N, C-alpha and C positions, 0 to 999 in steps of 0.2 A: 498350663498344656502347651507343649511345642508343636513345633508343624508335623515331626512324627508322630504324634501321639492325636492328631487331629482325628476326631470321627468325620466319615463322611457323609452321614446322611440318616434317618431315621426311616421308618415304613411308613409313615405317613407324609411324607414328601419328596420320593423316590422320581416317579417319573422317568424321563429318559435318562441314561448316563453313557455317555460314550467310555469308552476302555481302550486299552492297548493289548498288545501282543504280551507283554512284561505280566499282564493281569490273567492270563490263562493257566492252566485250567479255569473257567468262568464258572465261580458260583455265587447264591443268591440266597442268603446275604453276602455280600463279600469280607475277606477278614476286616475291614477298617470300621463298619459300620455299626451303628449303635445295634446292642443286642437284646437289650431289657424287653422288648416286645416281637423280637423275630419270629419268624415259622422256621422250620426243619431247613436247614443246608440243602439244597438242591445243585446239580451241576448242569450248565447250560451247552448245549453245542451249538454253538456259534461259528465257530472256524470255518463250517460249510457254507453260511451264507453271509455272515457276517451281522447278523442281526439275532435277538434273541429275546423271548418275552417271558419272564418266571411265571411257572402255573401258579403260584400261591399268591404275590402281590402284585402281579400284573406290571412289575417295573420292566420297562424295556431298556436293553443293552445293544449297543452300537459298537462295532470293532473299529477303529481308527485304521484309516491308512489300509481297508482291508482289500480295496482294488485294488493298491499297489505291489500284494504279496502274490 
């Protein structure tokens, strides 16, 4: 598996993730996450506050450089 195919997490070890403006619109699970045990995709409104938590799995996302925008 090369770097472009690397999976970035499973749902039992998500915790907090830092995302960038390139990841918007933000969804959980994110496109590169392992999906075999995924919940339904939900879009999270992170643009207004710089943080969002998934209502399904509890993953907490923080938008990098939010205060600079």
